[in-house]
N, C-alpha and C positions, 0 to 999 in steps of 0.2 A: 344771710343770716343774723350778721349785725345791724340791719335796718330793719330787723323787729322792734315795733316800741318797748321804750325801757321802761312802759310802766309795768310789764312784766311779773316786774320782779323775782329775778331768778334765782334758781335754785341753790339750796344747802342740804336740805333734810332729804333728799327727791330719793324715796325708795314706796313706791306701791306697790307691795308684795303681798298680792294677792294668789297664793299660790290654788289656781284654778284646774278643776277636772271636770267641769258641768258635762254629763250627757247630754245627748241631744234629746230633744221629745217632738214626737211631731204634734206641730202647732199652729195657730197662725199669730206668727210674731210680728215685729215691728219689721218692715220693711226698709235695707238701706238705704240712703238717701244719694248714694252717688258711689261711682266706677271709677276710679281714679288708675291713672298708668303707673305700672310698677314694674317697667320692662328690667331694668336694671338690680331689681332684688336679688335678695338670694334665692338659693332654688329652693321649691314647693317641698314642704316637710312628704313623705312617703306615707301612704293613706295605710294606717293597720287597723285593725280590729280596737274596739274603745277598749284599756285597759282594765281592767278588775281591781279597785283598789281595797287594803284592808284599813281601816281606822283607826287600829291601836296607838295607843300612844308611840309605842316602838315603833313601829311600821311608819307613824306620819313624818318621826326623828330620821328614822333612814334615808327618808325621801327627801326630806330640805338636807342631810347634810352631804347625801350625793347631788344634787342641786347646787348648792353653794359653791362643794369643789370643783365642780366648773366651773361654775362662772369668775369663780375669783382665784383659779391658776394663773402661773403665770403663762401657759398657753396662749390665754384670753389677751395678753398684753397690755390688761389693765382697762380694755372697752371705750377705750380709745375713741375719738373721732374716727371714722374710714380704716381705720385697724382690722385687718383679719382677724381679729379676736372678735371685736364687735359682730363683725359679719359671724364669725361662727356661734357667736353667743345670741342674734337674732334667729338664727335657723334651730338652736337648741331649743328657745323658748316656743317659737313654731311648734315644733314636732311635739314638745311637750303638751300644747294646747291640744295639738287632732289626737293624742296617744286618750286625754279625760275626754274624749266624745265633744268639745266645743266645733263649730263650724270654722272652720279657716280659708274656706273658699270665698272669699269678700270681695278681692279690688281685681279683678282678671284673672277671678280663679286660687289668690294667693290671699296671702293671711300681712301681707307688706303693705303700710304705706309710706312709700316714699318720698320725701321731702327735701333732699339734699343729693348732689350726684357729684363725686370729681374723679379727676384720673388719678389714680394713686401709682406711687412708684414701690419697688419692693428690691430688694437686693436677691440679684441671679446666682449662679454657682460657682460661674466661670470667673473665681480672681485670682490674682497671683500680686506678687510686689517682690522687687529683688533692689536693693543698694548693689550699685558698685562705687570700689571707692576707689581713690586715688593712686592709691598702691595697688589695682589690681584685683582687690577680695571682692570677691561676691556674698551676698548674703542675703536667702531668699528668708522672706517675712512670712511668719506661719500666721492662720486666720487668728489665734489668740492674742495675738501684739497689733493688730492695725483691722480698722473698718471703714469700707468705703460710705460714704453719707451720701444722704438722698439730693443734695445740692449737685451731683456730677453728672457728668457725660457716661457714655459708655462709650468701648472703646481701648486701644492697646496705646502706652507712651513709651518715651525714651527720652528724656530731659536732664539737663544739668540742675546740680541741687545748689540752693541757696538760702540763708537764714537771715529771712525779716522780722526778727524779732515779733514783737506782737502785731502786727499787719495793720498798723494804725493810722491814720492820717488827722490830725487832729488840726486845726486852722488854732481853735479857741483856746486851748492845753500847750499850744508851742510845743506838739510833738508831733513827727512824721517819719515813720520808720522807713519811708519808701523814699525821703530827700536824700536826691545825688545816688540813689543807688537805680541804677537799672536792672528789672527784672524779666523782660521782654523772654519770653519764649522758656524760661524758666522754672522746674516746681520749686516754690517758695517753703522753709519750714517757718511757722510762725505759730505761737505762744496764744493759748486764748485767755481771753479777760483780759486786764489790762496793768498797768505798773501803778506803782504805789497803792496796793490794795488796803496799808493800815491808814492813807488818809494825812498824811506825815504833811504832804502839799497842797490839800484844797482842789488838786485836780481832776478830773474826770470823775469819779466817784468816790470815791474813798473807797471803804466794806463794802460798797451797793456796785452796780453795775450799771454803767453808762452806754449809751449807743454803739459807740466804740469798743465797746465787750462782745456784742453781740456776734456769735457765727458766722450770721446774715451781712451783717456790718463789715464783715473782715471777709469773707469773698467777695462781694460786690470789688470793695477794694483793692482786690488782689486781681480781678476782672480789669479794673478800668485801669489796671499799671500791666497791662498784656502779660499778667501772671500766666504760664501753661498748664499748674495744677497747685493746689494746693494741700499741705500736708501738717493738717492740725500735732499739737502738742499741749497736752492739760501744765498749766503754769502749777507751783509749787504749792501757790496759797491755796487752789483749788484743792490741791492734794490733803492736804491739810485738815479743810474742813470736812472733808470724807466723812466718816462714823470707822469707819474699818481704816482710813488713812491708806487708803490704796491707788494703783493710778487705772480706776474702771476706764474702759473704751467707752462713749457716746454711743446712744442708740443711734440706727442707721437715720431715722424718720428726723430731720430737723427741720423746724419751721422756717420759712423762709417768706419774703412778699410774695404777693400774689402774683404780680407780673412779672417775677422773676425768672426766666431760661438758663436752665444749664447750660453752660459753654464751654468748663474746662475740669479734669476730676481731682476731687475731694476727698480725704483721706485725712480718717484720725489714726494717731499711733503711737504707741505708748512710750515714757520719756526714755528708758534704756537704752534704748536703739540710737534714736539720736545721739543722746551720749556717748555712746560707742564711734558712731561716725564723727561728731565732735572731735572727740580724745584725738580717731586717728587723723584727723586734718589739722591737729595743732592749737585747735580751738579753746573757749572756757566749755567748761561746761554749763549745763543749763541752769544749775541754781548758781554757779558764778555771775554767770551773765544777767538774770533775775536781781543778784543782789547790787550789780553795780550801778543796773539801768535805773533800781528804784530809787537809789542815792540822787544820782545825778540829773534821771528825767532826758538823760542826753541818748539817744535812738544809738545804736551798733550794728547795722546789718554788713552781713559779708558774705561774699561768693565762696563754696566749698569748691577749689576749685578741683577739678578732675571727677569731682563725684559725681555720677550718676542715679538714677532711678529710673526703673523700667518695671509694667506690668500690664498688668488687664484689667478692667472693671464691668459687670455687666449689671445692668440695670433694669428690670423687669415691669414696663408698664401694664397698668390694668385701669377698669372703671369701679370705683367702689361707691356705694350709696350709705346712707342714713335714713332709717324711718325707725316707723312705729312699726309694731307684732300686733295683730288684733286676734280678738276669738270670739267668738260668739256664744250662749245658751238662748237659745229663743222661748220667747215667754209662752207662755197658756193663756187661753180664756179672755176675759174683757181685760185686762191690764196689757196684755199682750204687746200694744202698741206704743209702751212705755219704757223707758230704759234706765239700766241701773248701769253705771259705773264704775271700776274695778281696777285699780293703775297702780302703777308702778315703775321707776325710769330704772332702766338695765344699764347704760353707758356710764363711763366713770372717765379717768384721768388719766391713762394711756402711761405714761414714763413723765409723768406730770407737766411740767411746763407753767401758765399764771396761775391756776386754780391750786397749786399746790401750796403745802404750806413746810414743805422742806426743798426748795425751789431752788438749792444748789446742788441738787441730786436728779440723775436723770435714770433712775430706779423705777420698775412697771408698779405702780400703786394699782395692787388689785383690788381694792374697794369692796371689800368682804362684808363691811358694814354699810357703806354706802357705794353703792346699793345693793349688792349680790341679795345682801339681807331682804329689803324688800320684795325683791326680783321673786326671789322662791317663794316669800308671805304668799305674791299673789300667783303662781303655781298651787300651791297646795288649797290655798283656797278655790278655785278653778277644780279641783278634783273631788275636791267634799261638794260640790254645790249639784258635780251630777248627778250625786246619789237623791237630792231631791227628785219627791212628788208630790202630785197635786194639781189642780186647778186655779185658775187665776192669780198667774206669776206673771212680775214683769219682764222681759229680756233681761238680759244681763251682757256686757260688753265689756272684757277683759284687755287691756292694752296695757301691753311693758312699752314706755316710751322712751323715744333716743332722742340723746341733744340736751338732755334737760341740764347737765352741769355747765354746757354754752348758753344757757339762760332760758331754759323751759320753751326751748324752741319747738321739741316735737309734739308737746300737749298744746303748744296754741297753734300752729298746723293743725292738731285734728279739730276745735273749738273750731278753726275756720274753714274745714274740709270735712265734717262732722258723715261718718258714717251712717248715723241717725241725725235725722234733725234736732238739734238742741233743742227747741221747745218741747221734744217730746222724752227731753233726759231729763229724771226728775235728781238723781242724786250721786255724788261723787265721791268713793271712799279711794284714801290713796295711802297708799303705804312710804316711807321714805324711811332709810336707817333704822331698823327695828329690829335689830342682832345684836343690842345689850343690853335686854331688860334687867334692872339693877333691883334687887328688892321688890321686885314685882310691880314698880312703878313706869309707869306707859304716863307719855304724853298725848292729848288727843288735842285736835284744835279743831275748832267750828262747831262746837254744840249748839252754836246758837244760832248757826244760819239755818234752824227747821224747829219747828216749833217741838216736834216728838223728838227730837235726837237725843236732849241730854237724858230723857227717862229711859231712854233703848241704849245707851251708853252705863249707864250706872247701876242695869238691870245685867247687861254682860258681865261687866266687869265683876261685878259680885258673885255670878256661876261662874268665871274662874279666876278668883282670888288675887284679882288685878289689884290696888291701886291707881289710879287714874287722874292725873293733873289734867284738870281742862283748861282751854286757852280759847278765848272767844275768837269770832271774827275769823272771814274764810279767806283771806288773803295769807300771805308769807313767802319762804323760797322753796317752794316744792309743787309740781304738777298742779298741785289740789287749785289753786290759782288762777291757774288759765281758766277753768271750769267755774268758777266762784264770780270773775268775771264777767262771764254770762249770765248769771243770776240763777246759777245750778247750787243749792246746799252743799257741800262736802264736810265729811270728814276726813280728817289727818294723821296719821300715828306716826308716834317719832320716841325712842328710845333716850334720848338723849346724845350730847357733844363726848368726848372722849380725847385722850392724848396723842390717839393713830389715827386720825381726822387729817382727812387728806393728805396723807402720808405712806410711804412707801410699807409703813407696820399696820397697816388695815388688812391682816392677815386672818384665816380662815379659822385659828386657834385662839381667837377671843369673841366668837361668834356664842352666842350662850342660845343653842338651838333650840333645847326645850323653851325658852321660853319665847321665841317665834311660833310655837307648837301655840304655845296658850294665846297668845296677839294672835291669831289664823283661828283657834277656836272661840275668844271672844267672838270676831269680828264675823263668824259665820251666825253666831246668833242674832247677831244686828241686820248682819244682810237678809235671814229671814223676814222681820219687819219690813228694811227696806223692799223686799222685790215682793210684799202681800198689802202693807197697810200703807193709810195715808200718809202725805208727806204735806205740811203747808211749810213753804218757804217764809225765812224773815229777811224781811228787804235792809241792806244797808247795819248788818246785825254787826255792833260797835267791837271795837279791840284788831287791831289786825297792826300789821310791820309795816300798812302800808304810809302810814305818816310820816315814820321813820325814813321811809325811801326817798319822800321827796324832801325832808328834811326839817323845818320849821314848821310844817301847815299844820293846822290842826286835828283831831281825828275824825273821823266820819261823824257827820250829826253833830259836831261841836263846834261852836263860833268862837272865831279868836279870841284872845285874851286882852283885855282893856288894855289899849298901850300895845299892843300885837298887831295891829293892824296890818304892818308890813312883813308878817311870819313869812308869807309865801314867798318873800328876795330873799330869804336863808334856806335855799334846798341847795343841802349839802351834796345831793347825790348819789348816796350810798343805801345797801341794804343790806340790813342788821341781823345776826344770831343772835341765842339765847347768850347773856353774858356769861362772862368764864373767870378764875379767876386770874385775874391780871388787867379785864379789859372786856371792852364788849366788840365780839368777829365784827369784817366788815365781809358779806359776806359777795356782792356785786358791788360794782362803779361804774357809775353812769358817763358812756364816753362825754366828754366835752362839758362835765360839771366843775363845778368848784370845787370839789373829792378829787377830780382826776387833771385838776390842772396844778392840783398841791402836789397831787403826785401818791395818793393811795390806792392801793391797792387791795383786788379781790383774796381774802386770806391775812392781812393785816390784821392786828389787835388794837384795837382804838384804848388806851389807855390815860391819856390826859389831854383837856383839854383849857388850853391857859395854862393855870397854873393850880387846876384842880383835877384830882384824880376821878375816872367816868368807869362807875361800878354798875350803873343799873342806866334801861333805858330812860327811868325818865330822869336823870342827872345829865343824861346827854342830850334830849329834849331841850331841858331847862338850859345846859349849858351851849345850846344853838339859838333859842329864843333870845337870848342876853348877849349874844354876840353883837355890837355895831357894825353897822354898814360902812364898806371902803374902808376897813379897818383888817390890819392884819395881826393874827390870832396860832399861837406853837401848841401845834396839835403833836403829843407824843404819841408814836406808834410803836407794837413789839411786829417785828418782820423775820419769820423767823430767829433765829439765835441773836439778832440783831435788835437793838433800839435807837429808832430815829425820832429825830424830831421835824417837824414841815413847817409851812406856813401854812392856812385857809384865811382866804378873804372871800365874803360877798360882794359884788357888786351893787350899788344901787341901780 
């Protein structure tokens, strides 16, 4: 998946939410181009009679609320890659498509276009953990106080205990918790993160994280030192960063290198239990140990003589998929061979990770706005389309895309493996983050990608009392970009950023349900044109985020400015979003790019370039173009609650 061309302009706004329930009509419709394998996909929706829908405002809003409560519930685990919640969401969408009357028997009799398969591990039910002190006391640890982690093996264990500090071996920083300390065959208690997080000594990464802070690095290092198990405990600095200030257990799923194979039990445990064990052994508390080592940066690992840990871990394995979910409303008459796509991505960030703007947390990111809101709009659009009658209309293909948050992977896979030939696809409408309509203002991208679009948008917006801000160009950080890259006119709806974006707080209570209803209503009027009227594409429509993705390259159709003939060498390698208070959000960073080498990450806010503040796209473009090659320039970024300064250098 990472090998997909970086030209894709990965997702930010991803939510094509066309709630559709279009009923099948007997017709001569466009014929699917391919029949693809989906052996590992979720189960096929149960066949039911086509539902009968009422389209009063109250009924529409009730359906939208029911849909979004399901998709953005904690049970769906933030719809993260390969999660059970993502699978359940795909099945839910497929069933809603089928209930609405769409044809879902599309790919080997299923609605699922699988594009990635992976073995997934889950925590089983047979787990237990017991501490045995040197004094003969035993304490059974409850499930609320510990959690086995996904890098763990299954099976029982009976091991002596040792304390291995932060579990770090860093020659660069002159620090090694395993130096002159034999942990062969022992269960090592290891603190998360690393010493001196205040940055007093300039070692490690200060308030950030070096590679030695990663759980994966610590597990691998313990295995290399022949430890027989790892018991993680959260460091005090991390607990203080938590908004609740609590000692929360990590989620079961931990990202590890692709080549990693579990070899030992791996557990996360609350500090109070470890402190009690240390106290009984006459050792310093965790806080005392951390304070001492932060000052001295001298490791102090030790055995817990006579103490043992016994228990059992059960890890279950299964095959999981990532897939697009498709439903078709066949066309009629002479236009039936042409296709209009309506889409929205349904995936999100799971428990956070690199895409989160709260990277210090491991909480469920429900993504109510991003992009459950777009997905429910997709579903409701489909339902309302089924009520249409009349001859001569185009086939409609409704797609809930997967893996948008990973870089438009699902939509790019579709356009490379289309159900209908892309040359017969005449338009694409995308919903991404449409749940925060404020003062009835909606941003619509792509109005100038077809000659007729602007008039249709203006007409529909007026009918539904929506004020539209029109943004030119067909590229951008959502799934419509994949279609525009194939020459297909696009429209993309977006209600704007907010303080909950890509954070655990993006929940249902913030969603403007009547606003989604209005946006769907507006797009139903536009779709009536899209399925019947002539559409004339405008090639190379001006205005997009593509130029900023490449850095200093001029916009499409515009020559390089005088004295700026080497602009193409200033390829920063970021895709940016709309300016926010404080700077410009970085949506994606190209692997191996100038930005990547400088340490920029997706989710950062670019606040300053050199000595100048950056508050607009034009200011950033100007700053990039003015930067001398082979010269380091300080760049100020905001990363969560931190303000960092990095150095960017464009090589000749």
